[in-house]
C-alpha positions in Angstrom: 0.0 0.0 0.0 3.0 2.3 0.3 2.8 3.2 -3.4 -0.9 4.4 -3.2 -0.8 8.1 -2.6 -4.3 9.1 -3.8 -7.8 7.7 -3.8 -10.3 9.7 -5.8 -10.0 13.3 -4.6 -8.3 12.2 -1.3 -4.6 12.2 -0.6 -3.4 9.2 1.4 -0.6 9.6 3.9 1.1 7.0 6.1 0.6 8.2 9.7 3.6 6.2 10.9 5.9 8.6 9.1 6.7 12.1 10.2 4.3 14.8 11.2 0.5 14.5 10.6 -1.9 17.4 10.1 -5.1 16.8 12.1 -6.8 19.8 10.7 -7.2 23.4 11.9 -6.8 24.1 15.6 -8.2 27.0 17.7 -6.0 29.6 19.4 -6.8 27.8 22.7 -5.5 24.5 21.3 -2.3 26.2 20.0 -1.6 27.9 23.3 -2.3 24.7 25.2 0.1 22.7 23.1 2.8 25.4 23.5 2.3 25.4 27.3 2.6 21.6 27.3 5.8 21.8 25.3 7.2 24.3 27.8 6.2 22.1 30.8 7.6 18.9 29.4 10.7 20.4 27.8 13.0 19.1 30.6 11.6 15.6 30.1 12.0 15.7 26.3 15.5 17.0 26.7 16.3 14.2 29.2 14.9 11.5 26.8 16.9 12.8 23.9 20.0 12.7 26.0 19.3 9.1 27.1 18.5 7.9 23.6 21.3 9.8 21.9 21.8 9.0 18.2 19.1 6.3 18.3 16.5 9.0 17.7 16.3 12.2 15.6 14.1 14.1 18.1 11.8 13.8 21.0 8.7 16.1 21.0 5.4 16.6 22.7 2.6 16.0 20.3 -1.2 16.3 20.2 -1.3 13.1 18.1 -1.9 10.7 21.0 -4.8 10.6 23.4 -4.4 7.5 25.6 -1.0 6.2 24.8 2.0 7.8 26.4 4.4 7.6 23.5 4.7 6.9 19.8 7.8 6.0 17.7 7.6 7.2 14.1 10.0 7.4 11.3 10.9 10.5 9.3 9.1 11.2 6.0 11.9 9.7 4.0 13.0 7.0 6.5 12.3 3.3 6.4 9.1 1.9 7.8 9.5 -0.3 10.8 9.1 -3.4 8.7 11.7 -2.3 6.2 14.1 -1.6 9.0 13.6 -5.1 10.4 14.2 -6.6 7.0 17.3 -4.6 6.4 18.8 -5.6 9.8 18.3 -9.3 9.0 
């Protein structure tokens, strides 16, 4: 399915890769996310230091609701399955 980029008038994007646009957000939501980033900045800095070169970046995101963390690849990076295949 990785080669399928459009369906009818809709663009299809792999949500496991990079950033995802969840639509427009209000000023309140923007301010709330910025405040959360400020609050959790020491934690994200610590995680980045712990993981070192294993990750590109550690960020606070509005993408998750119930799960504490998500690991995603960059837009041009391997998918998790391709990474597993290349390591074997």
